[in-house]
C-alpha positions as CSV (number, residue, x, y, z in Angstrom):
1,M,48.9,-123.9,-81.4
2,S,52.1,-123.1,-79.4
3,R,53.5,-119.8,-79.0
4,E,56.4,-120.8,-81.2
5,E,54.3,-122.0,-84.2
6,F,52.3,-118.9,-84.0
7,D,55.5,-116.7,-84.3
8,R,56.5,-119.0,-87.1
9,W,53.4,-117.8,-88.9
10,I,53.9,-114.1,-87.9
11,E,57.1,-114.5,-89.5
12,Y,55.9,-116.2,-92.6
13,F,52.9,-113.9,-93.2
14,G,55.4,-111.0,-92.8
15,R,57.7,-112.2,-95.6
16,H,54.5,-113.5,-97.7
17,P,51.8,-111.1,-97.2
18,F,48.4,-112.8,-98.0
19,D,46.1,-109.8,-99.1
20,D,44.6,-108.4,-102.4
21,R,47.5,-106.0,-103.0
22,H,50.0,-109.0,-103.1
23,R,47.5,-111.6,-104.4
24,Y,45.9,-109.7,-107.3
25,H,47.2,-105.9,-107.8
26,R,50.9,-106.6,-108.0
27,P,50.6,-109.6,-110.3
28,A,48.2,-107.7,-112.7
29,I,50.6,-104.8,-112.8
30,L,53.2,-107.2,-113.6
31,A,51.2,-108.9,-116.4
32,G,50.4,-105.5,-118.2
33,D,54.2,-104.6,-118.0
34,L,55.0,-108.0,-119.7
35,L,53.2,-106.5,-122.9
36,R,55.8,-103.8,-123.3
37,E,58.7,-104.3,-125.5
38,G,62.1,-104.6,-123.8
39,V,60.9,-105.3,-120.6
40,N,63.4,-107.1,-118.3
41,V,61.5,-110.0,-116.8
42,N,64.0,-110.4,-114.0
43,V,63.4,-106.7,-112.9
44,L,59.7,-107.4,-112.8
45,L,60.0,-110.4,-110.8
46,D,62.2,-108.7,-108.1
47,W,59.7,-106.1,-108.1
48,L,56.8,-108.4,-107.3
49,Q,58.7,-110.2,-104.5
50,D,60.1,-107.1,-102.9
51,D,57.4,-104.9,-101.4
52,Q,59.8,-102.0,-101.0
53,A,60.9,-101.9,-104.4
54,T,60.0,-99.4,-107.0
55,P,58.6,-100.6,-110.4
56,P,60.5,-99.8,-113.4
57,E,59.3,-96.7,-115.2
58,P,56.6,-97.4,-118.1
59,K,57.5,-96.3,-121.5
60,V,55.0,-93.7,-122.5
61,A,54.6,-93.1,-126.2
62,T,54.8,-89.6,-127.4
63,P,51.5,-88.0,-128.9
64,E,52.9,-88.3,-132.2
65,E,53.4,-92.3,-131.9
66,A,49.9,-92.6,-130.3
67,D,48.5,-91.0,-133.3
68,A,50.4,-93.1,-135.7
69,N,49.7,-96.3,-133.9
70,T,45.8,-95.3,-134.0
71,L,46.0,-94.5,-137.9
72,R,47.8,-98.1,-138.4
73,A,45.2,-99.7,-136.5
74,F,42.7,-98.4,-138.9
75,G,44.7,-99.2,-142.0
76,L,45.9,-95.6,-142.6
77,S,49.2,-93.7,-142.7
78,R,49.9,-90.1,-141.9
79,P,50.0,-87.5,-144.6
80,K,53.4,-87.1,-146.3
81,G,55.5,-84.4,-144.6
82,K,53.9,-84.5,-141.2
């Protein structure tokens, strides 16, 4: 391998890392975020491609929303007035 080819490979893997973080972990986070409502896919894809980018803030349900979702999952509803 020539020095020029070696330098091109260094540049390539600098731009396209080949490690578990970039091959598995970041795409898994992307897939999880796609399950949220109102997700801007372009923002997530930009984050996936740019190692320096900060991922969008996740939407966290309030405890009340979480309780209501759990009750709905069991076919129940909240008592009236609460």
